[in-house]
C-alpha positions in Angstrom: 162.6 93.1 115.8 161.4 93.2 119.3 162.7 91.3 122.3 159.5 90.1 123.8 157.0 87.4 122.9 153.4 87.6 124.0 152.5 84.3 125.6 149.0 84.9 126.8 147.9 81.3 127.3 149.4 80.7 130.7 147.6 80.5 134.1 149.4 81.5 137.2 148.6 80.9 140.9 150.7 81.8 143.9 150.1 80.5 147.4 150.8 83.8 149.0 148.3 85.8 147.0 146.3 83.7 144.5 145.6 86.0 141.6 143.5 83.5 139.6 143.5 83.5 135.8 146.4 85.8 135.1 147.5 86.6 131.6 151.2 85.9 131.2 153.3 89.0 130.5 155.6 89.1 127.5 157.9 86.2 128.0 161.0 87.5 126.4 163.6 86.0 124.0 163.9 82.3 123.5 166.8 80.2 124.9 167.1 76.7 123.5 169.1 73.9 125.1 168.1 70.2 125.2 169.3 70.0 128.8 167.3 72.9 130.1 165.2 70.6 132.2 167.8 67.9 132.9 167.2 68.0 136.6 163.6 67.0 136.0 164.3 64.4 133.4 166.9 62.5 135.3 167.5 63.2 139.0 171.2 63.3 140.0 170.9 60.4 142.4 170.1 58.1 139.5 173.3 58.7 137.7 175.8 56.0 136.9 179.5 55.9 138.0 181.7 57.7 135.5 179.0 60.0 134.3 179.9 63.6 133.8 178.4 66.7 135.5 174.7 67.4 135.1 173.2 70.9 135.3 170.7 71.4 138.0 169.3 74.9 137.4 169.5 75.7 133.7 165.9 76.8 133.8 166.9 79.7 136.0 170.4 80.4 134.5 169.2 80.4 130.9 165.8 82.1 131.2 164.5 84.6 128.7 165.3 87.4 131.2 169.0 86.4 131.1 169.4 87.2 127.3 172.6 89.3 127.2 171.7 93.0 127.3 174.1 94.1 124.5 173.0 91.3 122.3 169.4 92.4 122.8 170.2 96.0 121.9 172.1 95.0 118.8 169.6 92.2 117.9 172.3 89.6 117.9 171.3 85.9 117.7 173.4 82.7 117.5 174.8 79.5 119.0 177.3 79.4 121.8 179.0 76.1 122.8 180.3 76.3 126.3 182.9 74.1 128.0 182.7 74.4 131.8 185.1 72.9 134.3 183.1 71.7 137.4 184.6 70.8 140.7 183.6 68.0 143.1 181.2 70.3 144.9 179.3 70.9 141.6 180.5 74.5 141.2 181.9 75.9 137.9 185.5 77.0 138.1 186.3 77.8 134.5 184.3 78.4 131.3 185.4 78.8 127.7 183.5 79.0 124.4 184.3 76.7 121.4 184.3 77.9 117.8 183.6 81.5 117.1 180.4 82.7 118.7 179.2 86.3 118.5 181.1 88.5 121.0 177.8 89.8 122.4 176.8 86.3 123.4 180.0 84.2 124.0 181.4 86.1 127.0 178.1 86.8 128.7 177.0 83.2 128.4 180.2 82.0 130.2 179.6 84.8 132.8 176.1 83.4 133.4 177.4 79.9 133.8 180.2 80.9 136.2 178.0 83.1 138.3 174.8 81.0 138.6 175.1 77.5 137.3 175.1 74.6 139.7 175.8 70.9 138.8 175.6 67.4 140.1 179.3 66.7 140.0 180.9 64.0 137.9 181.1 60.6 139.6 184.3 58.5 139.4 184.1 54.7 138.9 183.4 54.1 142.6 180.5 56.6 142.6 182.4 59.4 144.4 182.1 63.1 143.4 185.0 64.4 141.4 185.9 67.2 139.0 184.7 67.0 135.5 183.9 68.9 132.2 180.5 69.9 130.9 179.8 70.9 127.3 176.6 72.2 125.9 175.4 74.1 122.8 173.0 77.0 123.6 170.9 78.7 121.0 170.0 82.3 121.7 167.1 83.6 119.5 165.1 86.8 119.4 161.5 86.5 118.4 159.4 89.1 116.5 156.6 90.3 118.6 153.2 89.8 117.1 150.6 92.5 118.0 147.9 91.3 120.3 144.5 91.9 118.8 142.6 93.4 121.7 139.0 92.6 122.4 136.9 93.4 125.5 136.3 90.0 127.2 135.9 88.2 130.5 137.1 84.7 131.1 135.8 82.8 134.1 136.9 79.6 135.9 134.5 78.2 138.5 135.2 75.4 141.0 132.8 73.5 143.2 133.8 71.6 146.4 132.4 69.3 149.0 132.6 70.4 152.7 136.1 68.8 152.9 137.5 71.1 150.2 137.7 68.3 147.7 137.0 69.6 144.2 133.7 68.1 142.8 133.4 70.1 139.6 135.0 72.7 137.5 133.5 74.7 134.6 134.9 77.5 132.3 133.4 80.4 130.5 136.0 81.3 127.9 134.8 83.7 125.2 136.2 83.0 121.8 137.4 86.6 121.4 139.5 86.6 124.6 143.0 87.8 123.5 144.7 85.9 126.3 143.6 82.5 125.1 146.1 80.9 122.7 145.8 77.7 120.7 148.3 76.0 123.1 146.5 77.1 126.2 146.6 74.5 129.0 143.5 73.1 130.7 142.7 75.8 133.3 140.9 73.4 135.6 143.9 71.2 135.9 146.3 74.1 136.1 144.4 75.8 138.9 143.3 72.7 140.9 145.9 72.8 143.6 145.6 76.5 144.2 141.8 76.3 144.2 141.8 73.6 146.9 144.2 75.6 149.0 141.9 78.7 148.8 138.8 76.6 149.7 140.5 74.9 152.6 141.6 78.2 154.0 138.2 79.9 153.7 136.8 78.6 157.0 133.4 78.1 155.6 131.5 75.3 157.4 129.1 74.8 154.4 131.8 74.9 151.7 129.7 72.7 149.4 127.3 75.7 149.2 130.0 77.9 147.7 131.9 78.2 144.5 135.3 79.6 143.8 135.2 82.1 140.9 138.2 83.6 139.1 137.6 86.3 136.5 140.2 87.5 134.1 139.0 90.7 132.5 140.3 92.8 129.5 138.5 96.2 129.1 139.1 99.5 127.3 138.0 102.7 129.0 138.7 104.5 132.3 135.9 103.1 134.4 136.8 101.2 137.5 134.3 98.6 136.7 135.8 95.8 138.8 135.5 97.5 142.2 132.3 95.7 143.1 133.1 92.3 141.8 133.6 89.8 144.7 132.2 92.1 147.3 128.4 91.4 147.1 126.4 90.1 150.1 126.9 86.5 149.1 130.6 86.9 148.0 133.9 86.8 149.8 136.8 88.5 148.0 140.1 86.5 148.0 142.4 88.7 145.9 142.3 91.3 143.2 145.2 92.4 140.9 144.9 95.0 138.3 146.9 97.0 135.7 146.0 100.1 133.8 147.9 100.4 130.5 148.1 103.7 128.6 148.7 102.9 125.0 150.4 104.7 122.1 148.7 104.6 118.8 151.4 102.2 117.4 150.3 99.6 120.0 153.2 100.0 122.4 152.6 100.7 126.1 153.4 104.2 127.1 152.6 103.9 130.8 151.5 101.2 133.2 150.2 101.5 136.8 148.9 99.0 139.2 145.3 99.6 140.4 145.0 97.8 143.7 146.3 99.4 146.9 149.4 97.5 148.2 149.7 95.4 145.0 153.3 96.5 144.3 154.4 95.2 147.7 152.8 91.7 147.5 155.3 88.8 147.4 155.2 86.2 144.6 153.3 88.2 142.0 154.5 86.8 138.6 153.5 89.8 136.5 154.7 93.4 136.8 154.3 96.7 134.9 157.9 96.4 133.6 156.9 93.2 131.8 153.7 94.7 130.4 155.7 97.6 129.0 157.5 95.1 126.8 154.3 94.1 125.1 152.7 95.1 121.8 149.0 95.5 121.2 147.1 96.2 118.0 147.5 99.7 116.5 144.7 102.2 117.2 143.8 105.7 116.0 143.1 106.7 119.6 146.3 108.2 121.1 144.7 108.2 124.6 143.5 104.6 124.7 143.4 103.0 128.2 143.4 99.2 128.7 142.5 97.6 132.0 143.7 94.0 132.8 142.2 92.7 136.1 142.3 89.4 137.8 139.8 88.7 140.6 139.4 85.6 142.8 136.4 85.3 145.1 134.0 82.8 146.8 130.4 83.1 145.7 127.5 81.4 147.4 125.6 79.1 145.0 122.3 80.2 143.6 119.6 77.7 144.7 118.4 75.6 141.8 114.7 75.9 140.8 112.7 72.9 142.0 110.7 70.9 139.5 107.2 70.0 140.7 
C-alpha cells in the first residue's frame, strides 16, 4: 500500500507566477471529517447564542500532508474521536481522544489540534465568547496508488478577450489519451478564468482583442528539450514556463526528479514540487532509463487572420 493518490484532474493557477494547466501532484492520504469546510458552510458571525466552538481551519490542520508519519510508515488507518477544550479566544487548551484509537493516530491527532487548530469560540446566551468543548470524529485512511498509464500528449486551453481584458471566448484541445484528465476533471475554462483575466490585464497590449492566451500542458517521453521554443515566436509573448524531468524506475516509481527552468525552485506560490512527484507511480516499463518530461507553458499568441470569403 502506498501513501499517495494520483489526482491528475486539477488545474492550478497562482497570481505570482501563473503556471497554466498544471497536473496536480500526488495528493496524499485521505482525511475525512464532515466539518472539514465548516468555515465555508456557515461563517462564525452567523452562529446562534449558546452554540459551541466551530473549527475555522480544518482544511489546513487535517490535510493529506498532515497524516501522522509513524502511521504512514506502519500503514495504520482508523477513526479518532477528539474532545478539545477551547477558550474564549478560540484557542485549544486541552485535547483528549475518546474510545481506543490506534496509538499511531490518537496522540498525533491531538497534537495537530493543539498546535494548529483555531476556532470561533462558543457563545454564551448573551452572544459573548466563552470557553467550550468541541468533539469530532476524524477518519484517517491510506489509499492504494493506482499506476498512471502514461501517454505522450498535449492539452491546450485558449482564451480570447476584448481590449478591456474581458473574456469573450474559451476553447480547449484535450486529447483523449491525456493521462492528467480524470473523469471528475473540472471545467478548465471556469477554473482558469480569473487567472486568465489577470494575465491579460497585465500584458499591456493595446490591441488585446487581437491576441489569445494559450496554456499548454505537455507530457512527453525522451530527453529532448522540445519546449524551449514554445511561446517565444515572433508573434508570441511568454508568460511563464514550469517543467519537471522525471527519471523512472522500471517498476513505475520515480527515481529522480529535477526542475528544468532556471530559477523555478525559487519561485513563490508554486503548488507542485519534485518531492511531490517522487511520491507518484507510473505504469511499469521495460526501459530502466525512461525519462518523462512534464511541462506547463503560458503565453500570449497573436491571432491568425481568418481567410476572407469572396
